VMD Tcl script that draws the C-alpha trace (Angstrom):
set ca {
  {-2.98 23.75 -23.04}
  {-0.84 21.42 -25.11}
  {-0.68 17.69 -24.62}
  {2.70 16.55 -23.36}
  {4.25 13.49 -24.97}
  {5.73 11.44 -22.14}
  {6.87 8.56 -24.33}
  {10.49 9.75 -24.12}
  {10.34 10.35 -20.37}
  {10.48 6.69 -19.34}
  {12.78 3.90 -20.52}
  {11.62 1.49 -23.22}
  {9.59 -1.30 -21.68}
  {8.49 0.79 -18.70}
  {5.19 -0.47 -17.30}
  {2.81 1.51 -15.14}
  {1.73 -0.58 -12.22}
  {-0.16 -0.41 -9.00}
  {-2.06 -2.76 -6.80}
  {-5.01 -2.98 -4.53}
  {-5.30 -5.56 -1.82}
  {-8.28 -7.85 -1.94}
  {-10.30 -8.74 1.14}
  {-10.12 -5.35 2.77}
  {-11.86 -4.91 6.07}
  {-13.62 -1.61 6.44}
  {-16.00 -1.57 9.34}
  {-16.12 -1.53 13.10}
  {-12.87 -1.71 14.98}
  {-12.19 -4.38 17.53}
  {-12.54 -4.11 21.28}
  {-8.86 -3.32 21.70}
  {-9.39 -0.19 19.59}
  {-7.21 -1.38 16.72}
  {-7.96 -2.39 13.16}
  {-6.35 -5.74 12.40}
  {-5.66 -6.24 8.70}
  {-3.23 -9.17 8.44}
  {-4.31 -9.93 4.86}
  {-3.17 -6.49 3.73}
  {0.18 -6.89 5.50}
  {0.67 -10.31 3.89}
  {-0.24 -8.92 0.48}
  {2.21 -6.03 0.82}
  {4.96 -8.36 2.06}
  {4.53 -10.39 -1.11}
  {4.48 -7.31 -3.35}
  {7.60 -5.80 -1.80}
  {9.42 -9.16 -1.85}
  {8.55 -9.56 -5.54}
  {9.84 -6.08 -6.30}
  {13.06 -6.84 -4.41}
  {13.49 -10.05 -6.42}
  {12.85 -8.20 -9.68}
  {15.61 -5.73 -8.79}
  {18.15 -8.17 -7.33}
  {17.56 -11.27 -9.45}
  {16.31 -9.88 -12.75}
  {18.07 -6.52 -12.85}
  {14.86 -4.50 -13.17}
  {15.42 -0.76 -12.82}
  {12.42 -0.16 -10.58}
  {11.56 3.52 -10.36}
  {8.72 3.37 -7.87}
  {5.55 1.73 -6.68}
  {2.10 3.20 -6.18}
  {-0.29 1.87 -3.60}
  {-3.93 2.67 -4.12}
  {-5.50 4.92 -1.51}
  {-9.04 3.53 -1.49}
  {-8.31 1.22 1.39}
  {-5.54 3.02 3.13}
  {-3.58 2.57 6.31}
  {-6.02 4.58 8.43}
  {-9.61 3.60 9.14}
  {-12.12 6.46 9.14}
  {-15.31 5.88 11.11}
  {-17.77 6.71 8.34}
  {-20.45 4.55 6.77}
  {-21.97 4.44 3.29}
  {-24.38 7.22 4.24}
  {-21.51 9.51 5.28}
  {-22.45 9.12 8.91}
  {-20.08 8.41 11.76}
  {-17.72 10.12 14.15}
  {-14.99 10.54 11.45}
  {-12.53 9.29 14.06}
  {-9.32 8.10 12.41}
  {-7.67 4.92 13.65}
  {-4.33 3.73 12.24}
  {-4.60 0.10 11.13}
  {-2.00 -2.54 11.99}
  {-0.72 -2.16 8.42}
  {0.03 1.52 9.20}
  {2.46 0.54 11.95}
  {3.88 -2.30 9.86}
  {4.53 -0.03 6.86}
  {6.05 2.62 9.13}
  {8.55 -0.05 10.29}
  {9.25 -1.10 6.68}
  {10.02 2.49 5.72}
  {12.25 3.00 8.79}
  {14.23 -0.14 7.84}
  {14.52 1.00 4.20}
  {12.52 -2.06 3.17}
  {14.75 -4.59 4.92}
  {12.33 -5.60 7.71}
  {9.18 -7.12 6.25}
  {8.35 -9.20 9.31}
  {4.93 -9.00 10.96}
}
mol new
graphics top color blue
foreach p $ca { graphics top sphere $p radius 0.5 }
foreach p [lrange $ca 0 end-1] q [lrange $ca 1 end] { graphics top cylinder $p $q radius 0.2 }
display resetview
């Protein structure tokens, strides 16, 4: 296998980037059966707004954005010992991001 040189694939000044949200809540879900993660929604609102500003105000040619999967949009009922029902519960951020995608990034409201 040969090593591929990707230095000519991306424009000069291209920066790899990604983000993880701090203060993630992984644990028991609330009585209403939902996982409330307003901090993640707020964090993503800020990230997406900053990307929009970079494009519209600074002329950045943004090619994409990668969100880390470690703390995703779906809670899995599993503890540190790999025990649990493995039931999957979409978090509030799942429904929020679904709305953002449907609006093509225009609707960032809670």
